[in-house]
N, C-alpha and C positions, 0 to 999 in steps of 0.2 A: 582070636582075641579081638573083640570089637574095638574100633578106633577110639570110641568114647571111654573105654575102660583101660587104655594103656597108661603107663605111669607118667611118661613125659610126652605130651602131644606135640608141642613145638617150642622153639627157642626164639625169643624176640630180642632184637638188638635195640637198646635204648640210645639211639644215635644223638639225641638232643643233649645228653649229658657229657658227651666226649669232649674233653678240653681241646684236643688238637688231632687232626687226621694226618699230620705230618710226622708223627712219632710212632715207633713200634709199640704194639702190633697193628695199630689203626691205619698204618700206611700200607699194609698188605691189601692188594686189590680185592681179594675175596671178602675181607672185612669191610672195606669201603662200600662194597655193593650189597652187603648183608642187611636184610631187614627182618624177615621172618623165615625160620627154617623149620619146616614140618618134618617130624620123624616118623618112621614106620612103626607100627605097633609091636612088631617082632624084632626085626634086625635092620639097622641102617648102617651102610658102609660109607666111609669117607675115603675117596681115592684121588690120586693125582700125583704130580711130580713133587720131588723134594722142594721145600721152600714155599709151597703154595699156601700153607697155613692150616693144614689138616690137624697136626698135633697141637698147634696153638689154640685152635677152636675147641678141639675135644677136651683139652685140659681145662679151658675156661668153663665149658659146660659141666664137667665133673665137679669143679670147685663150686659153681653156682648151685649144683645139686646137693652140696654139703659134704663132698669127699675131700680128703686131704690132698694137697697139691702134689705130693710125691707118690701118692697111691695108697691103697688099702681100703678098708671099710670106713663107714662114717665115724667109727670109734677111734681111728688113728689120728693123732695130732702132732706127730713128730715133725721136725724140720731139719734136714741136713744142710740144705743150701737153698735160699729163696731165689729161685730162678724163673718163677711163673710171672706172667704179665698181669696187668690190671684189667684185662678184657672181661673177666668174670663179673666185675663190678657193674658192667653195663649190659648184662644179659638178664632177661626175665624168663624164668622157666614156667611154662604153662603146663600144669599137671592135670591128669585125668582124675576120675573119682576114686580110683584105686590107689593104695599106698603100698610100696614094695615092702615085703617082709624082710628083705636083706638086700645087699648091694655091694659093689666093689668097683674101684677104679684101678686098672692095671696100666702102669707105664713101664714098658719093657726096659727103658734106660735106668729106672730107679727101683726096680723090683728087688734088687740086692739090698737097698736101704730098708725096704719093708721087712725083708727076712731078718735083717740085723735087729730091727726094732722089736720084732716078735721074740727073738732070742733074749734080748735085754729085759723085756717085760716078764718073760717066763722065769728068769733068774731071780726076780723079786718075790718076796714072801706074799702069798695070796691064798685065800680060801677057794678061789675059783679054779677050775681045771686049767691046765696049761693051754695057751692059745694054739700051740702047735697041734693039739688034738683035732682042731678043726681043719687041719691040712694033712691029716693022715697019721699024726703022732710022731712024725720025724721032722727034725729041723730042716727048713728049706735049704740051709747052707750045707747040709749033708747029702743033698741031691744035686744032680746036674741041673743046668738052667731049664732044659726041656722037661725033666722029671718034676721039678718044682712047679712049673706052670701047669702041667697036667694034674698034679696034686691039688693045686688051686682050683682048677676047673672041675675036677671030679669029686673032691672032698669038701671044699669050702663053698663053692657055688651051689645054690639050691633053687627050687621052684619059686616063682613069684618074686624074682629079684631084678634089680636094675643094675646092669653091668656095662661099664664104659671101659673099652680096651684100646690102648694105643700101641699099634704094631705088635700084636701078640705073636706073629709068625717069627719074630726075631729069635725065639727060643726053640722053635719047632722044626723038625725034619718034615719032608713031604708026607711021610706016613703018619706022623703025629698031627699034622694039620688035618688030615682026613679024620683021624680020631677025634680031634677037636670039633669038627663039623658034626659028627654024630652026637657029641655031648651038647653042643649048642642046640641042636634040634630037639634033644630030650628036654632041655631046660625051657625052650620056647613053648613046647607042648604043655609044660607045667606052668605057663603064664609069665615067663621071664621076658625082659626087653633088653636088647643089646644095641649099643652104639660103638662101632669099631672102625678105627683108622687103620688101613692096611695097604700093603703093596702086593699081597699074595693073591694070585689068580685062583688058587685052590680055595681059600677062605671065601673070597667074594663070589664064588659060584653057588653059594647057598641059595636055593630056589625061592625061598619065602623071604625076600629081602628087597630093600630099596638101595640102589647104588647112587651116591651123589659124587659127581666129578668136580674137583676143585681145579680151576684154571684161571687164566688172566681175566676173563670176562665175568667171573663170579662162580657160583655154584649151581649146577644143573643136574637133573636126573639123567642117567645113562643106562642103556642096556648092557648086560654083561659082555655079550659078544662084541660090543662097540668100544669097550675099554682098550686102551693101549696095552694094558697088562695081558689081556687075553690074546690080542692080535700078535704082539711080539713073541709071547711064549709059544703060541700055536705055530707061527711061522718058523720059529727056531727049531722046534721039535719035529716039524714036518721034514726039514732038510737041514739038520744041524751042521753037517759038513760043508754044504754050500754056503750057509749063512756065515760060518766061521771064515771060510776063504774070502768071501766078499768083505767081511768086517775087517779082517787083518790086512788084506791087500790095500783097502782104503786107508787104513791107519799108517801104513808104510809109505803110501803115496803122498 
C-alpha cells in the first residue's frame, strides 16, 4: 500500500494552542517533545514502559479520527465515564487520499462497556439487523474476553479499515496472539491500517511494521530486536531457571 494512499499519514501536534504544559497530559515528556508523528501505511506499534504516554496518545488519536473515547466504531456514542484527556483537541490528523470503509477503536480496559452498549442497542426495537450479527451473532458478554476479541478481529474487522488498538494482548493467550497476527496480516493485505499500543513481543514481531519507542527523551523508531520487550523475553526463555534464581535472590537481598 503506497504511503500516499494510506488513511492516516501523520499526526501533528498543534502546540501553540495548548494552555499549559504543566498539566496532564501535556506534562508528559513524550507529549512535550511531540511535533509530528508519521505513521506506517500498514502497522505502527507504540511500545514503552507503563506511564510513558502510549495509551494517552493512542486514545487522543482515536478520538481525533472520530471514534468514541471508550471504543467501538464511529457509530458508537455512549459514555460510561469521561476519563479521556483533552489532548485530541490539539491533534491534527493528516489523511491520505483514501477513506476507510470501516474502522474501530479497541480499548482493552473498556471493551466490556462496548459489549454492554451493543446488548442495550440490540434490545431496542429496530428494523436493522442486530449489531451482534457483525460480531458472529453471539453477545460478546456470552464469550470469554479472548473469544470476544477474536470475534471482533475475525468477524467485525474487514478490509480497507482503520483500526486503533490499545493493548489488545490483554485478552489473548500466546496462541491467540499468533492467530491475531495471521488475521492482522490478512487485513493489511486487504488495505487495512493499524495503530497498536502493546507490550507483547509476539504482536510487535509483525514484519511489515514500524515500532515507535516511547521514552523519557520522546518517541523514536526502534528495531524489534532492540526493544526491551524482545531482549527481556528472549533472555528469560533462554535460561528461565537462572534468570529466576538471580531475580529472586536479588529481591531477597
